[in-house]
C-alpha positions, -999 to +999 in steps of 0.1 A: +010+484+771-027+474+771-055+497+780-069+496+815-106+489+819-113+526+825-094+536+793-113+509+773-146+525+785-133+559+776-124+546+741-159+531+737-176+562+749-155+585+727-161+564+695-198+559+703-202+597+707-183+606+675-201+578+656-235+591+667-225+627+657-212+615+624-244+596+617-265+627+625-242+648+603-247+624+574-285+624+579-287+662+579-261+671+553-269+674+516-264+642+496-247+658+467-223+687+464-217+711+436-188+690+424-204+656+427-195+635+397-170+659+383-133+651+379-101+669+370-090+670+334-058+652+327-025+670+322-019+676+285+010+701+284+044+683+288+059+713+306+036+705+335+051+670+341+087+682+346+104+688+379+114+724+389+151+714+384+144+701+349+124+733+340+152+755+354+178+738+333+157+740+301+150+777+308+188+784+313+196+766+281+169+785+262+152+753+253+120+768+266+113+803+278+102+812+313+072+830+297+061+797+281+065+778+314+047+804+335+019+807+309+015+769+309+010+769+347-014+799+345-035+780+319-036+749+341-046+769+372-074+786+352-085+751+341-085+733+374-090+760+401-127+764+395-130+728+406-105+730+435-107+765+450-070+762+459-055+794+446-074+823+463-055+852+447-034+852+417-007+876+403-006+863+368+001+896+350+030+904+373+043+868+370+044+870+332+063+903+334+088+887+358+091+857+334+099+881+305+126+897+327+141+863+335+142+855+297+159+888+291+185+881+318+193+848+302+198+864+268+222+890+283+241+867+306+277+863+295+289+840+323+273+809+309+248+784+323+269+774+353+270+810+366+232+813+363+227+779+380+249+789+409+234+824+413+198+818+403+190+781+406+153+786+402+154+813+375+121+815+357+104+786+376+068+793+389+061+790+426+029+788+447+028+803+482+006+794+512-015+825+521-002+824+557+032+836+544+037+872+537+040+877+499+044+914+489+012+927+474-009+896+482-036+890+509-023+880+543-054+868+561-053+830+568-090+830+560-101+853+589-130+875+578-120+903+601-086+904+583-102+909+549-083+936+530-050+931+548-023+929+522+014+921+529+040+948+523+069+925+527+080+889+519+084+862+546+122+853+547+118+818+530+096+834+503+122+861+497+150+836+494+130+816+468+123+847+448+160+858+451+168+824+436+147+833+406+114+816+414+082+835+402+052+834+425+019+828+407-004+835+437-014+824+472-033+793+483-061+786+507-057+775+544-080+767+572-091+797+593-060+807+614-042+776+600-055+756+630-075+728+614-069+698+591-093+710+564-087+741+543-121+758+548-129+794+559-157+819+554-134+843+534-124+820+506-145+789+510-135+752+509-106+736+490-112+702+472-089+672+468-080+668+431-083+630+433-118+632+446-134+666+447-157+656+476-128+649+499-105+672+519-073+686+507-060+688+543-047+716+563-032+739+570-012+738+537-043+723+519-046+748+490-009+745+484-010+707+482-042+707+461-028+729+434+005+711+434-011+677+430-033+690+402-002+701+383-012+738+387+022+744+404+055+726+404+069+738+438+054+754+468+060+764+504+042+753+535+044+755+573+038+728+599+031+729+636+009+698+638+012+681+605+003+711+582+027+701+555+026+663+559-012+657+561-020+677+530+009+661+511-004+627+522-040+634+512-029+648+478-001+624+469+029+647+468+061+652+486+066+676+515+093+682+541+089+693+577+124+707+585+141+705+618+127+735+637+148+766+642+165+763+608+142+781+585+130+816+596+093+818+607+091+856+606+063+874+588+038+845+590+003+845+604-008+837+630+024+844+650+038+820+675+034+826+712+043+806+743+068+779+732+052+774+698+082+785+678+099+754+691+074+733+672+067+753+640+087+743+609+086+756+573+095+735+543+092+727+506+063+710+490+065+695+455+055+667+431+090+655+424+114+643+451+145+658+433+131+693+440+131+689+478+168+692+485+175+722+462+145+740+476+156+733+512+191+746+505+176+779+493+151+782+521+175+777+550+195+807+538+221+818+564+214+787+585+227+763+559+256+752+581+231+738+606+222+710+582+245+685+564+227+690+531+258+684+509+266+651+527+263+620+505+239+594+519+244+557+514+210+542+522+226+507+527+245+521+557+214+535+574+195+518+602+157+516+594+128+513+618+091+509+612+064+520+637+032+506+623+008+526+646+006+545+678-008+516+699-042+517+715-051+554+720-081+567+738-087+596+713-074+585+679-087+559+655-067+528+645-046+529+613-065+514+584-055+480+570-045+495+536-020+519+553-006+492+575-002+471+544+015+498+523+040+505+551+047+468+552+054+468+515+079+497+520+096+476+546+098+446+522+112+468+493+138+483+516+150+449+527+149+434+492+165+464+474+190+476+500+198+444+519+190+462+552+170+448+581+140+470+591+133+467+628+097+470+640+095+493+670+066+498+694+066+530+715+038+529+740+041+567+747+028+574+712-007+565+724-006+599+742+004+617+710-025+642+710-022+649+747+016+655+743+009+680+714-019+697+733+001+701+765+032+715+749+014+739+726-001+754+757+031+759+777+043+794+785+076+808+772+108+812+792+095+844+807+063+827+818+041+843+792+013+819+780+003+815+744-020+841+730-057+832+736-074+817+706-103+840+710-080+870+705-067+856+672-102+849+660-111+886+664-079+903+652-074+931+642-106+939+662-120+928+695-114+893+708-141+868+698-162+849+724-163+813+712-196+804+730-213+834+715-199+825+681-213+790+685-248+805+691-244+827+660-232+798+640-263+778+648-284+805+631-259+810+602-246+844+615-210+836+625-180+847+604-161+816+618-161+780+609-174+754+634-139+739+635-123+771+648-152+778+671-147+743+685-110+749+690-118+782+708-143+764+731-118+735+737-092+760+748-116+778+772-128+746+789-096+726+787-077+725+820-047+749+817-025+731+842-001+708+823-002+671+833+031+659+848+022+624+836+020+636+799+052+656+803+069+624+816+056+605+787+070+631+762+104+631+779+106+594+779+095+592+742+121+619+733+149+600+750+139+567+734+138+581+699+170+600+702+188+569+715+172+548+688+179+571+658+213+587+665+227+602+634+221+573+610+186+561+619+154+565+599+119+556+608+086+550+590+053+561+606+018+565+594+008+600+584-029+597+594-052+567+603-069+567+568-067+582+533-083+616+526-117+618+543-148+633+529-154+670+535-161+679+572-156+643+584-125+652+605-149+672+628-159+638+642-124+624+645-107+657+656-076+642+672-064+619+644-037+644+635-018+632+665+002+609+642+019+641+628+015+665+657+035+645+682+066+647+659+064+685+660+068+684+697+097+660+694+114+684+670+123+658+644+126+663+606+101+644+585+095+639+548+061+629+536+063+605+507+035+593+483+032+556+477+008+553+448-030+551+449-055+527+466-084+509+449-105+541+450-078+561+433-068+580+465-032+586+475-013+564+500+018+575+518+041+574+548+061+597+570+099+592+569+116+607+600+151+610+614+170+625+643+173+662+648+193+680+620+194+648+600+171+662+573+194+649+545+187+613+554+149+615+549+153+634+517+175+606+503+149+581+513+122+601+495+142+598+463+144+561+467+107+557+475+098+578+444+116+553+422+103+523+441+066+533+442+062+557+413+058+591+431+031+615+421+002+604+398-018+626+376-053+629+393-069+635+360-056+603+345-071+579+370 
């Protein structure tokens, strides 16, 4: 479906305006940052290049102690975090004590390795946790200055389940302010850097998590995703991440809380460097809802139906997918067809051009009782008085606001955005939902770009604010998606693709992730490039 003349003019005006703002930003911004020219040191400890499942097995078999593993990760965090600013608060001393307890438990266990594996599959394995999840004794602020000093007294349910399985948290990682932006930057903790290029974004909102995982400062982590907050950081940082079918993993004790219908679109999931860790982590995190997913079902990739969606069409507000990402997705198609003997069908879904509008509309819908989402200005000021975004903008212009320009902009956008949902956009979403459900069934898998380009430079998303639509629209559709790395481009930056399936068919995309890791090499050490 081609753009109308009016839409073409809108596209031209939008891109001309953002291009002019970007040029002004480049003119006024400093030419070099504090990390210019610096790069991450390569990984030297062999314990840091093993999957969580491999580490857990070695720990159970007493081939290595949990204390050794935890210390190796502490050493790596201390080595790389000054360059990344990914871990914002550590609990190293407590983690080493818990590691010693894990080693003692293994020494005293009489039931054998199998009993330990069944009862405590992650015993002694270190874990990183996104700061928006409650982790007992750790900050619980999501980068909001007014929440400084708030410390969690409980664990969020998926964190508690991972700890109960034996995982040992090392600390909490940075997010954007209120988790509502695609760059992890706030005035409480600062800005997080991408380990492949320290002058580029790590993404958001699980950006600190993805950054420290990619830098081999963590082996497994946990993220949340309401608009791409697992998938974009995993894409930018070249690791694996899974956005679970919503409603399966508990979203309690997270901040900010959902309101309106937002709980329908928020998903939690595992993040890691090695695809083999995704399924075991997900089995643990779903807890009592394990029966909702077919995670023990064997998947034969040759019997699946594959589809590729190369882009979202001509959108008024998003930029086109870059040639290198179009090309790498085409290479995935070629490998699937050559290796599995399947036929990958290219699909064009014109409704995807309204991806941002669909996400924006549904995020603003009231709940079943008619209560609208909590105003963004209230969240900006909690636990105190609500913030006034226009006043915060004026304060920001003279360097006096506690809020980032991204969050101030979101607050202004909410205030001036028409509150009445568009029937046209709702129709487009319903049509898209029906088309995809009929297309995918219970054995269909699709490929779709994660973002229009590889990791941008710091602050550049301010001038392309709606490009997250490639991930956000899938939250509204409620589909499970696994983000998969596909090697590095000529600049040494990660490439990748989203792999999605029908609702509750998470096991299909996880199996494809295992295949793509073997076919394209998976995670690459950012210090070795």
